Phi, psi and omega in degrees: 000144178272169175295317183293319181292323175298318177296317178301318181300332184256021177056043179230044183312137168094004179254026181309315178300319177298313187297320184297311184296321174305314180292323172307327181266015191283121182269354187239057184305317183287331180277321178246091193285073177298345178288347180277352177277128182239166177286158187298343178277001185089355182275165176263122182228153175043122176202116193274349177289160179307131178094352170055223190297328177301317178293323181299316185290326177297315185293316180295322178300306185297321179297321177295312181306313176298311175304318182296334187274349185265000000 
């Protein structure tokens, strides 16, 4: 899901940057998996957890690995 799509789902179309800022302040990364949100271009942008984009990529790869085993 993109930041823009998430903004539209909460009836805040055009607020993709605000969604990104809210996710950056997310204290519950495991409960609210903000690492799954991507840019409209399909690229990975912004991730405030330690390790930044590298951590985001690792989490996404790990989830795909787990999904493939089920």
